[in-house]
Z-matrix of the N, CA and C atoms (Angstrom, degrees):
N
C 1 1.457
C 2 1.529 1 111.51
N 3 1.340 2 115.50 1 -31.85
C 4 1.453 3 119.16 2 -179.93
C 5 1.519 4 111.94 3 -63.37
N 6 1.354 5 117.04 4 -35.51
C 7 1.471 6 119.43 5 -179.85
C 8 1.526 7 110.46 6 -68.12
N 9 1.334 8 117.27 7 -34.70
C 10 1.463 9 119.73 8 177.92
C 11 1.523 10 110.23 9 -67.04
N 12 1.343 11 116.98 10 -45.37
C 13 1.464 12 119.92 11 177.90
C 14 1.525 13 110.95 12 -59.54
N 15 1.326 14 116.09 13 -42.39
C 16 1.460 15 120.61 14 179.34
C 17 1.526 16 110.17 15 -62.77
N 18 1.337 17 116.77 16 -42.49
C 19 1.472 18 120.68 17 179.41
C 20 1.519 19 110.91 18 -63.56
N 21 1.340 20 116.01 19 -42.83
C 22 1.461 21 120.60 20 -179.90
C 23 1.525 22 110.05 21 -63.68
N 24 1.314 23 117.47 22 -42.26
C 25 1.466 24 121.19 23 -179.74
C 26 1.530 25 110.09 24 -64.43
N 27 1.316 26 117.54 25 -43.49
C 28 1.464 27 120.98 26 -178.54
C 29 1.521 28 110.68 27 -64.84
N 30 1.337 29 116.84 28 -49.42
C 31 1.457 30 120.03 29 -178.95
C 32 1.532 31 110.11 30 -66.13
N 33 1.333 32 117.71 31 -38.48
C 34 1.463 33 120.78 32 177.00
C 35 1.522 34 111.42 33 -61.07
N 36 1.327 35 115.83 34 -40.38
C 37 1.459 36 119.73 35 177.43
C 38 1.525 37 110.86 36 -60.58
N 39 1.336 38 117.10 37 -45.82
C 40 1.473 39 119.89 38 179.15
C 41 1.523 40 111.69 39 -64.44
N 42 1.339 41 117.06 40 -34.76
C 43 1.480 42 119.61 41 176.50
C 44 1.524 43 110.18 42 -64.02
N 45 1.324 44 117.01 43 -44.59
C 46 1.467 45 120.19 44 179.94
C 47 1.523 46 111.31 45 -64.11
N 48 1.328 47 117.18 46 -40.59
C 49 1.459 48 120.29 47 178.10
C 50 1.527 49 110.05 48 -63.34
N 51 1.338 50 116.63 49 -43.48
C 52 1.465 51 120.41 50 -179.51
C 53 1.524 52 111.19 51 -63.76
N 54 1.320 53 117.33 52 -41.34
C 55 1.456 54 120.59 53 -178.32
C 56 1.532 55 112.18 54 -74.12
N 57 1.339 56 116.71 55 -29.05
C 58 1.463 57 119.75 56 -179.12
C 59 1.526 58 112.47 57 -83.17
N 60 1.326 59 116.90 58 -16.86
C 61 1.458 60 120.47 59 -179.76
C 62 1.519 61 109.49 60 -74.78
N 63 1.337 62 118.51 61 131.20
C 64 1.456 63 119.62 62 178.45
C 65 1.521 64 110.67 63 -62.68
N 66 1.302 65 115.25 64 145.59
C 67 1.451 66 120.92 65 -179.36
C 68 1.524 67 110.60 66 -67.64
N 69 1.344 68 116.50 67 137.93
C 70 1.455 69 121.30 68 178.74
C 71 1.525 70 111.04 69 -98.66
N 72 1.321 71 116.85 70 12.49
C 73 1.456 72 121.52 71 -176.67
C 74 1.530 73 111.04 72 -73.67
N 75 1.305 74 115.43 73 133.19
C 76 1.463 75 120.45 74 176.35
C 77 1.522 76 108.23 75 -151.71
N 78 1.296 77 116.56 76 154.60
C 79 1.453 78 120.96 77 176.57
C 80 1.514 79 108.86 78 -98.02
N 81 1.335 80 116.03 79 135.23
C 82 1.454 81 119.60 80 171.87
C 83 1.521 82 107.83 81 -96.06
N 84 1.313 83 116.17 82 157.56
C 85 1.456 84 122.09 83 -177.40
C 86 1.530 85 108.28 84 -120.29
N 87 1.328 86 116.14 85 128.59
C 88 1.461 87 120.98 86 178.67
C 89 1.515 88 109.44 87 -110.92
N 90 1.323 89 114.79 88 129.86
C 91 1.466 90 123.01 89 178.00
C 92 1.526 91 107.36 90 -109.98
N 93 1.339 92 116.58 91 117.95
C 94 1.460 93 121.79 92 178.96
C 95 1.518 94 107.95 93 -115.52
N 96 1.327 95 116.40 94 117.91
C 97 1.455 96 122.32 95 -174.31
C 98 1.526 97 110.30 96 -122.07
N 99 1.345 98 116.37 97 139.67
C 100 1.470 99 123.99 98 172.16
C 101 1.516 100 107.26 99 -135.11
N 102 1.335 101 117.18 100 137.00
C 103 1.457 102 119.77 101 179.43
C 104 1.517 103 112.16 102 -154.42
N 105 1.324 104 114.73 103 174.18
C 106 1.466 105 122.11 104 177.33
C 107 1.522 106 107.80 105 -132.32
N 108 1.313 107 115.55 106 131.61
C 109 1.467 108 121.15 107 177.20
C 110 1.525 109 108.71 108 -80.71
N 111 1.310 110 116.91 109 67.15
C 112 1.467 111 120.37 110 -179.24
C 113 1.521 112 109.83 111 -110.53
N 114 1.301 113 116.56 112 178.19
C 115 1.460 114 120.37 113 -178.84
C 116 1.509 115 110.45 114 91.77
N 117 1.331 116 116.68 115 -169.73
C 118 1.472 117 120.11 116 -179.09
C 119 1.532 118 111.04 117 -57.71
N 120 1.297 119 116.85 118 130.72
C 121 1.462 120 124.69 119 177.54
C 122 1.522 121 113.79 120 68.20
N 123 1.328 122 118.56 121 6.12
C 124 1.454 123 121.44 122 177.18
C 125 1.514 124 111.06 123 -84.44
N 126 1.333 125 116.05 124 158.87
C 127 1.461 126 119.93 125 -179.55
C 128 1.529 127 112.57 126 -109.09
N 129 1.363 128 117.44 127 3.95
C 130 1.463 129 121.65 128 178.43
C 131 1.515 130 114.54 129 76.89
N 132 1.311 131 118.18 130 7.64
C 133 1.458 132 122.62 131 -178.40
C 134 1.522 133 110.31 132 -72.25
N 135 1.336 134 116.45 133 133.62
C 136 1.471 135 121.31 134 174.65
C 137 1.522 136 108.09 135 -85.06
N 138 1.330 137 116.11 136 129.58
C 139 1.460 138 121.21 137 -176.56
C 140 1.526 139 109.28 138 -128.45
N 141 1.310 140 115.44 139 155.37
C 142 1.467 141 120.22 140 179.81
C 143 1.525 142 109.60 141 -158.72
N 144 1.319 143 114.62 142 154.71
C 145 1.460 144 120.60 143 172.99
C 146 1.512 145 109.35 144 -153.85
N 147 1.314 146 114.17 145 159.40
C 148 1.462 147 120.81 146 169.78
C 149 1.520 148 106.53 147 -138.83
N 150 1.325 149 115.46 148 131.52
C 151 1.457 150 121.75 149 -177.12
C 152 1.517 151 108.64 150 -134.79
N 153 1.330 152 116.59 151 133.35
C 154 1.461 153 121.25 152 176.56
C 155 1.517 154 108.31 153 -110.83
N 156 1.325 155 115.19 154 123.42
C 157 1.463 156 122.30 155 -179.84
C 158 1.528 157 108.87 156 -112.66
N 159 1.327 158 118.28 157 153.24
C 160 1.463 159 120.03 158 179.76
C 161 1.536 160 112.74 159 -68.22
N 162 1.337 161 117.07 160 -26.31
C 163 1.464 162 122.32 161 178.39
C 164 1.528 163 107.71 162 -145.37
N 165 1.331 164 115.98 163 177.82
C 166 1.463 165 119.49 164 176.17
C 167 1.525 166 110.19 165 -62.01
N 168 1.314 167 115.91 166 144.88
C 169 1.461 168 121.08 167 178.47
C 170 1.524 169 108.64 168 -81.32
N 171 1.339 170 116.43 169 122.06
C 172 1.465 171 121.08 170 -177.29
C 173 1.527 172 112.85 171 -123.42
N 174 1.324 173 116.97 172 -2.44
C 175 1.469 174 120.50 173 177.74
C 176 1.529 175 108.46 174 -142.83
N 177 1.318 176 116.01 175 167.88
C 178 1.461 177 120.92 176 -179.49
C 179 1.527 178 109.63 177 -51.09
N 180 1.336 179 115.59 178 124.36
C 181 1.460 180 121.06 179 -176.88
C 182 1.523 181 110.34 180 -131.67
N 183 1.337 182 118.01 181 97.65
C 184 1.465 183 119.35 182 174.13
C 185 1.525 184 109.52 183 -79.70
N 186 1.334 185 116.87 184 139.94
C 187 1.465 186 121.01 185 179.29
C 188 1.529 187 109.43 186 -130.92
N 189 1.311 188 115.48 187 138.67
C 190 1.464 189 120.63 188 177.68
C 191 1.529 190 108.82 189 -88.80
N 192 1.314 191 115.95 190 166.44
C 193 1.468 192 120.71 191 -177.78
C 194 1.524 193 111.55 192 -59.92
N 195 1.322 194 118.32 193 -35.20
C 196 1.465 195 119.44 194 -178.69
C 197 1.535 196 113.00 195 -74.92
N 198 1.321 197 118.49 196 -10.77
C 199 1.463 198 121.41 197 174.96
C 200 1.530 199 111.87 198 -88.53
N 201 1.310 200 117.37 199 -10.87
C 202 1.459 201 121.63 200 -176.95
C 203 1.527 202 110.68 201 -89.03
N 204 1.334 203 116.44 202 143.38
C 205 1.467 204 121.16 203 174.62
C 206 1.524 205 109.48 204 -71.33
N 207 1.327 206 115.97 205 -41.27
C 208 1.459 207 123.84 206 179.36
C 209 1.523 208 107.24 207 -133.54
N 210 1.322 209 115.94 208 139.87
C 211 1.460 210 120.56 209 179.37
C 212 1.527 211 108.06 210 -146.93
N 213 1.318 212 117.38 211 102.62
C 214 1.458 213 122.08 212 -179.18
C 215 1.521 214 109.83 213 -103.01
N 216 1.316 215 115.75 214 117.74
C 217 1.466 216 124.28 215 178.90
C 218 1.521 217 113.54 216 59.51
N 219 1.334 218 116.85 217 30.29
C 220 1.468 219 118.97 218 176.73
C 221 1.521 220 109.92 219 -95.72
N 222 1.308 221 114.92 220 163.55
C 223 1.453 222 121.97 221 178.82
C 224 1.525 223 109.45 222 -71.91
N 225 1.310 224 116.33 223 128.39
C 226 1.461 225 121.31 224 174.65
C 227 1.527 226 106.14 225 -105.68
N 228 1.327 227 115.46 226 109.02
C 229 1.458 228 121.07 227 -174.80
C 230 1.521 229 109.52 228 -150.68
N 231 1.314 230 115.70 229 150.41
C 232 1.469 231 119.82 230 175.28
C 233 1.526 232 111.33 231 -88.83
N 234 1.343 233 117.39 232 -11.59
C 235 1.457 234 121.07 233 -177.18
C 236 1.523 235 113.87 234 -106.57
N 237 1.327 236 117.29 235 -33.03
C 238 1.460 237 121.64 236 -175.25
C 239 1.525 238 109.90 237 -112.64
N 240 1.341 239 118.37 238 131.36
C 241 1.465 240 119.12 239 176.97
C 242 1.531 241 111.07 240 -65.06
N 243 1.323 242 115.85 241 149.02
C 244 1.470 243 121.31 242 176.78
C 245 1.528 244 110.64 243 -76.04
N 246 1.316 245 116.13 244 -27.73
C 247 1.472 246 120.33 245 -179.35
C 248 1.518 247 109.21 246 -155.54
N 249 1.326 248 113.94 247 160.43
C 250 1.473 249 121.28 248 173.73
C 251 1.517 250 107.72 249 -133.14
N 252 1.310 251 115.98 250 131.22
C 253 1.464 252 121.40 251 171.44
C 254 1.519 253 106.27 252 -94.52
N 255 1.338 254 116.14 253 123.13
C 256 1.458 255 121.66 254 -175.22
C 257 1.534 256 109.93 255 -122.91
N 258 1.329 257 118.09 256 85.94
C 259 1.466 258 118.98 257 176.36
C 260 1.524 259 110.53 258 -65.99
N 261 1.312 260 116.22 259 145.37
C 262 1.471 261 122.14 260 178.57
C 263 1.524 262 112.03 261 52.70
N 264 1.326 263 116.07 262 43.69
C 265 1.466 264 120.95 263 174.91
C 266 1.530 265 107.72 264 -72.22
N 267 1.283 266 118.83 265 -165.68
C 268 1.461 267 123.80 266 -172.95
C 269 1.532 268 114.16 267 -46.43
N 270 1.325 269 117.47 268 -52.34
C 271 1.477 270 119.90 269 -178.02
C 272 1.525 271 112.30 270 -128.62
N 273 1.280 272 117.96 271 27.50
C 274 1.462 273 121.44 272 179.85
C 275 1.512 274 110.28 273 146.80
N 276 1.332 275 116.18 274 -168.54
C 277 1.455 276 120.65 275 175.03
C 278 1.529 277 107.68 276 -78.01
N 279 1.320 278 117.03 277 140.59
C 280 1.465 279 120.08 278 -175.71
C 281 1.522 280 111.20 279 -134.47
N 282 1.324 281 114.38 280 146.90
C 283 1.461 282 121.60 281 169.80
C 284 1.525 283 106.31 282 -112.05
N 285 1.305 284 115.75 283 121.94
C 286 1.458 285 121.23 284 171.92
C 287 1.515 286 107.25 285 -95.06
N 288 1.319 287 117.68 286 112.47
C 289 1.458 288 123.05 287 -175.91
C 290 1.524 289 108.66 288 -107.09
N 291 1.333 290 117.50 289 123.04
C 292 1.456 291 122.25 290 178.52
C 293 1.530 292 107.36 291 -99.50
N 294 1.346 293 116.53 292 114.78
C 295 1.467 294 118.95 293 -177.91
C 296 1.527 295 110.63 294 -84.03
N 297 1.320 296 116.33 295 177.18
C 298 1.465 297 120.06 296 -175.38
C 299 1.529 298 113.56 297 -68.35
N 300 1.346 299 118.19 298 -7.01
C 301 1.466 300 122.27 299 171.97
C 302 1.530 301 111.08 300 -86.18
N 303 1.338 302 117.09 301 2.16
C 304 1.474 303 124.36 302 -177.09
C 305 1.521 304 112.62 303 67.35
N 306 1.332 305 116.89 304 28.92
C 307 1.468 306 122.15 305 177.50
C 308 1.529 307 107.46 306 -109.60
N 309 1.339 308 115.78 307 132.20
C 310 1.467 309 120.10 308 -179.78
C 311 1.522 310 109.87 309 -97.08
N 312 1.327 311 115.59 310 129.16
C 313 1.467 312 123.39 311 176.59
C 314 1.526 313 107.60 312 -115.56
N 315 1.337 314 115.58 313 142.01
C 316 1.457 315 119.93 314 -178.24
C 317 1.520 316 110.76 315 -107.07
N 318 1.312 317 114.21 316 132.36
C 319 1.464 318 122.92 317 177.98
C 320 1.521 319 105.76 318 -117.67
N 321 1.331 320 116.21 319 117.22
C 322 1.467 321 121.05 320 -173.59
C 323 1.530 322 110.63 321 -106.99
N 324 1.328 323 113.96 322 134.65
C 325 1.458 324 122.47 323 -177.84
C 326 1.528 325 108.81 324 -122.20
N 327 1.324 326 117.91 325 165.29
C 328 1.468 327 119.51 326 178.59
C 329 1.535 328 111.44 327 -57.36
N 330 1.315 329 116.19 328 147.95
C 331 1.460 330 121.07 329 176.65
C 332 1.526 331 109.26 330 -58.25
N 333 1.326 332 116.09 331 134.47
C 334 1.463 333 121.18 332 -179.79
C 335 1.522 334 113.80 333 93.86
N 336 1.332 335 117.57 334 -4.29
C 337 1.469 336 119.87 335 -178.97
C 338 1.532 337 111.49 336 -62.11
N 339 1.328 338 117.95 337 -35.82
C 340 1.464 339 120.59 338 -178.13
C 341 1.525 340 112.83 339 -72.40
N 342 1.326 341 117.28 340 -16.75
C 343 1.468 342 119.77 341 -176.16
C 344 1.528 343 113.78 342 -114.39
N 345 1.339 344 117.18 343 12.55
C 346 1.465 345 121.17 344 179.28
C 347 1.525 346 109.06 345 -138.21
N 348 1.342 347 118.47 346 122.75
C 349 1.457 348 119.27 347 177.71
C 350 1.529 349 110.86 348 -58.41
N 351 1.345 350 116.64 349 142.73
C 352 1.456 351 120.53 350 178.31
C 353 1.510 352 112.22 351 158.33
N 354 1.337 353 114.59 352 -175.09
C 355 1.466 354 123.29 353 179.48
C 356 1.522 355 106.95 354 -112.24
N 357 1.317 356 116.88 355 128.64
C 358 1.457 357 121.32 356 -176.24
C 359 1.531 358 110.57 357 -130.07
N 360 1.326 359 116.21 358 145.08
C 361 1.461 360 121.50 359 171.22
C 362 1.525 361 107.55 360 -112.42
N 363 1.317 362 115.53 361 155.15
C 364 1.459 363 119.38 362 -177.14
C 365 1.524 364 111.26 363 -67.31
N 366 1.317 365 114.02 364 154.54
C 367 1.454 366 121.15 365 175.77
C 368 1.527 367 109.10 366 -72.59
N 369 1.307 368 116.87 367 160.93
C 370 1.468 369 120.87 368 -176.12
C 371 1.530 370 112.99 369 -64.95
N 372 1.335 371 118.75 370 -19.03
C 373 1.462 372 121.83 371 -178.07
C 374 1.531 373 112.72 372 -86.79
N 375 1.317 374 118.96 373 19.62
C 376 1.464 375 119.76 374 -178.88
C 377 1.528 376 110.33 375 -143.94
N 378 1.311 377 115.13 376 -179.64
C 379 1.458 378 120.80 377 176.00
C 380 1.534 379 108.66 378 -68.77
N 381 1.351 380 118.98 379 152.18
C 382 1.464 381 120.43 380 -177.61
C 383 1.529 382 112.37 381 -72.79
N 384 1.320 383 114.60 382 139.62
C 385 1.459 384 119.99 383 178.21
C 386 1.513 385 111.91 384 -173.24
N 387 1.318 386 115.36 385 170.71
C 388 1.462 387 121.97 386 177.19
C 389 1.520 388 109.02 387 -130.55
N 390 1.309 389 115.18 388 153.77
C 391 1.462 390 122.11 389 178.43
C 392 1.518 391 108.26 390 -137.92
N 393 1.325 392 115.73 391 130.82
C 394 1.463 393 121.31 392 173.35
C 395 1.524 394 106.81 393 -115.37
N 396 1.335 395 115.58 394 123.82
C 397 1.467 396 121.99 395 178.05
C 398 1.528 397 106.70 396 -109.23
N 399 1.333 398 116.44 397 119.78
C 400 1.465 399 121.91 398 -176.69
C 401 1.521 400 109.95 399 -128.22
N 402 1.316 401 116.26 400 145.52
C 403 1.464 402 120.69 401 173.75
C 404 1.524 403 108.35 402 -112.16
N 405 1.321 404 115.15 403 143.76
C 406 1.450 405 121.72 404 179.51
C 407 1.515 406 108.55 405 -135.27
N 408 1.342 407 117.01 406 135.76
C 409 1.468 408 117.92 407 177.20
C 410 1.523 409 110.39 408 -67.42
N 411 1.307 410 115.61 409 140.50
C 412 1.456 411 121.82 410 176.05
C 413 1.516 412 106.79 411 -84.58
N 414 1.322 413 117.24 412 113.32
C 415 1.461 414 121.07 413 -176.33
C 416 1.522 415 111.54 414 -107.08
N 417 1.328 416 117.65 415 18.40
C 418 1.460 417 120.08 416 -177.88
C 419 1.527 418 112.75 417 -73.34
N 420 1.323 419 118.90 418 -23.16
C 421 1.455 420 123.16 419 -179.62
C 422 1.515 421 109.36 420 -121.26
N 423 1.353 422 117.96 421 127.85
C 424 1.461 423 118.83 422 -178.75
C 425 1.528 424 112.28 423 -63.74
N 426 1.304 425 115.64 424 147.01
C 427 1.465 426 122.04 425 175.99
C 428 1.530 427 109.51 426 -70.30
N 429 1.329 428 116.01 427 157.87
C 430 1.463 429 120.88 428 177.80
C 431 1.524 430 111.23 429 -59.29
N 432 1.327 431 116.96 430 -39.37
C 433 1.464 432 120.62 431 179.14
C 434 1.516 433 111.98 432 -62.08
N 435 1.333 434 117.02 433 -35.73
C 436 1.464 435 121.38 434 178.25
C 437 1.521 436 109.95 435 -65.38
N 438 1.322 437 116.37 436 -42.89
C 439 1.464 438 120.10 437 178.76
C 440 1.526 439 111.29 438 -65.67
N 441 1.324 440 117.71 439 -39.74
C 442 1.463 441 120.86 440 178.12
C 443 1.528 442 110.56 441 -65.63
N 444 1.323 443 117.47 442 -39.36
C 445 1.458 444 121.41 443 177.53
C 446 1.525 445 110.32 444 -63.79
N 447 1.325 446 117.59 445 -41.45
C 448 1.459 447 121.53 446 176.79
C 449 1.524 448 110.23 447 -61.54
N 450 1.320 449 116.74 448 -45.02
C 451 1.464 450 120.56 449 -179.61
C 452 1.523 451 111.56 450 -63.75
N 453 1.335 452 118.28 451 -40.81
C 454 1.465 453 120.11 452 179.10
C 455 1.529 454 110.87 453 -67.87
N 456 1.331 455 117.75 454 -33.59
C 457 1.468 456 120.39 455 175.75
C 458 1.512 457 111.09 456 -65.55
N 459 1.337 458 115.88 457 -41.59
C 460 1.460 459 119.54 458 177.10
C 461 1.528 460 111.10 459 -63.76
N 462 1.311 461 116.36 460 -39.40
C 463 1.462 462 120.54 461 177.28
C 464 1.523 463 110.21 462 -60.84
N 465 1.319 464 117.39 463 -43.74
C 466 1.470 465 120.68 464 178.03
C 467 1.517 466 112.08 465 -62.12
N 468 1.315 467 117.29 466 -42.16
C 469 1.465 468 120.46 467 178.09
C 470 1.525 469 111.68 468 -64.33
N 471 1.323 470 115.95 469 -41.12
C 472 1.465 471 119.19 470 177.94
C 473 1.532 472 111.02 471 -63.83
N 474 1.322 473 117.10 472 -39.80
C 475 1.465 474 120.42 473 179.21
C 476 1.526 475 110.87 474 -64.46
N 477 1.329 476 117.31 475 -41.61
C 478 1.474 477 120.36 476 179.15
C 479 1.534 478 110.06 477 -64.94
N 480 1.325 479 116.77 478 -44.78
C 481 1.481 480 119.85 479 179.40
C 482 1.520 481 110.76 480 -62.03
N 483 1.305 482 116.90 481 -43.83
C 484 1.458 483 120.43 482 179.86
C 485 1.517 484 111.28 483 -64.13
N 486 1.309 485 117.52 484 -40.09
C 487 1.465 486 121.49 485 179.63
C 488 1.521 487 110.80 486 -63.98
N 489 1.316 488 117.13 487 -40.95
C 490 1.470 489 120.98 488 178.27
C 491 1.511 490 110.49 489 -63.75
N 492 1.346 491 117.50 490 -37.89
C 493 1.460 492 120.35 491 178.39
C 494 1.529 493 111.13 492 -66.12
N 495 1.336 494 117.65 493 -36.86
C 496 1.469 495 120.98 494 -179.34
C 497 1.523 496 112.00 495 -68.69
N 498 1.338 497 117.49 496 -37.67
C 499 1.462 498 121.57 497 -173.73
C 500 1.527 499 112.80 498 -99.90
N 501 1.320 500 118.18 499 11.72
C 502 1.466 501 117.59 500 178.87
C 503 1.501 502 112.01 501 -105.07
């Protein structure tokens, strides 16, 4: 009986630790952009990027090419960012994309596009492009409930093993 009590105390302790630990769950946000440097002063180059941020972008965020998941025809430099996310820029949220010619083109989206999941097209006052804002749950760290469920399963297995030892 002492081994069962010891098992219950140990598993109970792990359950309490799991439940008392703050949850590490967070959603990451992925920004997928495609555009064309067309219009006045454009060179017709097709450009694209994909960037994953830990949260919604709410302030000026310059990103280098090595921070991007995907970077099509962007500037690869250690000194100049490949793109800038500019929430609440002049007439909305804007992406400043620096292409491999070292020229920055601005793609403007409705205000709030960077902080709301959805599909967006550029405003008429900018170069043509699309932006998809997606959120994904971060599953790299188990939830507290998952740990508690694991602990209760272990407790059940220990109880069954102990019972078999008593009645054998």
